[in-house]
Legacy VTK file of the C-alpha trace (Angstrom):
# vtk DataFile Version 3.0
C-alpha trace
ASCII
DATASET POLYDATA
POINTS 121 float
5.354 -1.703 -19.907
4.297 -5.223 -18.913
5.330 -6.715 -15.562
4.406 -9.722 -13.440
2.844 -9.448 -9.979
5.946 -10.887 -8.314
8.396 -8.749 -10.280
7.211 -5.246 -11.110
10.727 -4.096 -11.947
12.069 -1.000 -10.224
14.140 -1.155 -7.070
13.857 -2.281 -3.439
12.938 0.838 -1.498
12.443 -0.774 1.948
13.443 -4.132 3.375
13.341 -5.252 6.999
12.004 -8.055 9.231
8.401 -7.035 8.449
8.345 -6.613 4.685
10.030 -6.001 1.352
8.830 -3.085 -0.784
9.753 -2.512 -4.445
8.983 0.748 -6.242
8.793 1.336 -9.957
8.112 4.824 -11.320
5.798 4.767 -14.340
6.042 7.771 -16.624
6.105 11.191 -15.051
3.267 10.886 -12.549
2.662 7.325 -11.295
4.281 4.972 -8.807
3.720 1.197 -8.927
4.801 -0.512 -5.728
4.758 -4.134 -4.534
4.863 -5.258 -0.921
5.546 -8.715 0.511
4.413 -8.530 4.154
5.650 -11.443 6.246
3.302 -13.616 8.399
2.191 -11.945 11.630
3.814 -8.633 10.695
2.323 -5.225 9.938
3.369 -2.010 8.260
4.213 0.933 10.505
1.221 2.883 9.256
1.296 6.334 7.728
-0.618 8.782 5.568
0.161 10.659 2.375
-1.038 14.241 2.391
-1.145 14.647 -1.404
-1.354 11.080 -2.716
-4.359 8.864 -3.361
-3.541 5.159 -3.291
-5.101 1.936 -4.619
-4.215 -1.421 -3.034
-4.548 -4.630 -5.080
-4.142 -7.688 -2.840
-2.722 -10.624 -4.799
-1.920 -13.333 -2.221
-2.533 -14.166 1.428
-4.920 -12.745 4.006
-4.887 -9.905 6.473
-6.528 -6.617 7.301
-6.181 -2.956 6.470
-6.900 -0.296 9.078
-7.971 3.201 7.996
-8.395 6.330 10.138
-9.608 9.635 8.775
-11.354 12.839 9.779
-15.137 12.669 9.782
-16.086 16.205 8.699
-15.742 17.958 12.036
-17.047 15.039 14.102
-13.685 13.654 15.134
-12.087 10.636 13.530
-13.614 7.627 11.830
-11.907 4.238 11.991
-12.440 1.381 9.556
-11.006 -2.150 9.555
-11.354 -4.388 6.502
-10.384 -8.023 6.105
-8.444 -8.491 2.867
-7.656 -11.494 0.704
-6.305 -12.159 -2.776
-8.288 -10.251 -5.419
-9.492 -7.547 -2.988
-9.055 -3.871 -3.880
-8.993 -1.032 -1.327
-8.801 2.675 -2.169
-7.216 5.148 0.241
-7.659 8.873 -0.268
-4.940 11.407 0.461
-4.751 12.300 4.154
-6.104 8.944 5.413
-3.884 7.027 7.840
-3.501 3.380 6.800
-1.788 0.247 8.124
-1.760 -3.314 6.749
-1.474 -6.410 8.987
-0.748 -9.930 7.752
-3.008 -12.262 9.748
-2.113 -15.364 7.713
0.613 -17.985 7.757
2.057 -17.043 4.342
3.237 -13.766 2.829
0.555 -11.148 2.222
1.350 -9.697 -1.194
-0.139 -6.553 -2.654
0.428 -3.950 -5.312
-0.155 -0.235 -4.830
-0.674 2.409 -7.458
-0.448 6.060 -6.491
0.366 9.418 -7.962
4.038 10.248 -7.619
4.948 12.543 -4.693
4.817 16.149 -5.900
8.404 16.851 -4.827
9.591 14.003 -7.084
7.730 14.965 -10.266
10.231 16.088 -12.857
9.709 19.633 -14.113
LINES 1 122
121 0 1 2 3 4 5 6 7 8 9 10 11 12 13 14 15 16 17 18 19 20 21 22 23 24 25 26 27 28 29 30 31 32 33 34 35 36 37 38 39 40 41 42 43 44 45 46 47 48 49 50 51 52 53 54 55 56 57 58 59 60 61 62 63 64 65 66 67 68 69 70 71 72 73 74 75 76 77 78 79 80 81 82 83 84 85 86 87 88 89 90 91 92 93 94 95 96 97 98 99 100 101 102 103 104 105 106 107 108 109 110 111 112 113 114 115 116 117 118 119 120
């Protein structure tokens, strides 16, 4: 399969005043997702208990906030500025939220393993 950054195929899975998300399932085990996050907006933030995730930022500027357990010492928070060509990895169980700090759309791709309850048997 070959796709372009702006059109990964698949379907729109979420669309609101903050962003548009398209998902495309790849084979049996992967999900390729694109997000166009509008200026000044942020994602709601969430975590995936069983999914690792890789973010590939392709356009715009913003930040990604991460919060995770710190091996019995409470929680650790991290905030990274992101721009086009940046890559951020997020392990399963880590809360994450993306904020567009720029004046144009913040665009990024995500690759993750497909949710276990959606893997075809």
